[in-house]
C-alpha positions in Angstrom: -36.5 -76.8 103.9 -36.8 -74.6 107.0 -34.2 -75.4 109.6 -34.2 -74.2 113.2 -31.4 -72.0 114.5 -30.1 -74.8 116.8 -29.9 -77.2 113.8 -28.1 -74.7 111.7 -25.5 -74.1 114.5 -25.0 -77.9 114.8 -24.6 -78.2 111.0 -22.0 -75.4 110.9 -20.0 -77.0 113.7 -19.9 -80.3 111.8 -18.9 -78.5 108.6 -16.1 -76.6 110.4 -14.8 -79.8 112.0 -14.8 -81.5 108.6 -13.0 -78.6 107.1 -10.3 -78.8 109.8 -9.8 -82.5 109.1 -9.5 -81.9 105.4 -7.1 -79.1 106.0 -4.8 -81.5 107.9 -5.0 -84.0 105.1 -4.3 -81.4 102.5 -1.3 -80.2 104.4 -0.1 -83.8 104.4 -0.2 -83.7 100.6 -3.6 -85.1 99.7 -4.8 -83.5 96.5 -8.3 -84.8 96.8 -8.6 -83.4 100.3 -7.4 -80.0 99.1 -10.1 -80.0 96.4 -12.8 -81.1 98.9 -11.7 -78.4 101.4 -11.9 -75.7 98.7 -15.5 -76.8 97.9 -16.5 -77.0 101.6 -15.1 -73.5 102.3 -17.1 -72.1 99.5 -20.2 -73.6 101.1 -19.4 -72.2 104.6 -19.4 -68.6 103.3 
């Protein structure tokens, strides 16, 4: 599915914000958040 540059930038910003939230939860000791964060970071690369 072709996505415009503007849409891609918006999607990346949302993913980064979600990654930051998961990082906070993982730092608080949430194992599931750590797992989700690892998966999301793979996707961001």
